[in-house]
C-alpha positions, 0 to 999 in steps of 0.5 A: 206296479209301484212296488216293482218300480220301488224294488227296481230303484232300491236295487239299482241304488244298492248296486251303485252304493256297493260299486262306489264302496269298492271304488273307495276301497280300491282307491284307498288301497292304491295309494297306500301301496304308493305311500309304501314305496320307500318301505318296500324298496328298502327291503329290496330283496322281497321285491327282488323275489317277486320280480323273479317270480313274476318276470322270469316265470313269464319270460318263456311265454312273452318270448314265444309270443313276441317271436311268432308276432314278429313273424306275422308282422314281418309276412303281413307287412311285406305283402302290404308294402310290396304293393307300393314298392316299399318293401325296404321299410319293413324294418321300420313297419315292424319296429314302430308296430312293436314298440309303439303298440303291440309290445306293451299291450300284448305283453300287458294281456299275457302278463295279466293271464300269467302273473296277474292270476298267480298273484290273485290266487296266492293272495286269495288263498292266503286269505281263505287260509286265514294267513293274512289274519294271523299276520294281523294278529301278530301285528304284521301288516299284510299290505306292507309285508305281502302286497307292497313287494308284489305290487312294486315287482309287477311295476318293475317287471312289466317294462322289462318284459315288454322290452324283451317282447319287442326285441324278440319281435324285431328279431322275428320280423328279421327272420322272415323279411331278410332271411326268408323273403330276401329283403336287403339287411342293410335297408331293413336296419337303416330304415329302422334306425332312421325312422325310429325315434328314441324318445317319441316312439320307444320312450312312449312305449316304456311309459305305456308299459309302466302304466299297464304294469301298475294297472294289471298288478294293482287289479290282481292284488286288489281282487285277491285281497277282496276275494271271498275266503272260499274256493269259489270266491278265489275262483271268481276273483281270478276270473275277474282279474283277467277280465278287468285287467284286459279291459283296463289295458285296452282302454288306457292304450286308447287314451294314452295313444290319443295323448301321446301321438296326437300332439 
């Protein structure tokens, strides 16, 4: 019995020590990527290519998802507001739901599934093929040359994608509410214009999308950089990227919403 307890404590301590080591490595890499901001932006061509890779290739799924989310918000919002005789406020409901919550959050989740997994697989395959080791042998820093442009490219691409998602979602709500159901178009747009505050609503949504961009991109890069250099290791790292990034986005969304809208 004592031996079993000793083994349990030993295993627990080993697991905690390993997680603390991973946390320390992640923290060091994160601050190093932040320190390389100037270097990455001076070579903006590399960052531009990553914005195209991460943003343009995610644009289709972001746009289609935003359109259907707008459809659902318009339909469900109309049925709810009609009970209280406030169907003219449908535009305000759709806009606030998108710019405050659904736009940044759903974009981040889709970004993690599309661009995040691509980043992890790309970096993991570079490590498995010893390309990162070869760069170090040639005195080229892989963090500076490979990770930093992708990190800042993802940070820039995420708010742009969230803005596209929200804009397309508003158009989807307009199509359902005004074109299909028949709500007055003037009421739809005027309620939205008067009720959405640029700084409190749109600004906070931009801050959320920026934070989510940092989180998702860093998780994807770290999982790829620390992946085992085997096909199984890259596969597990890609799966961890989706799980960890999605949970981090949802947790940060609750924290940011509490800080932003409770004051």
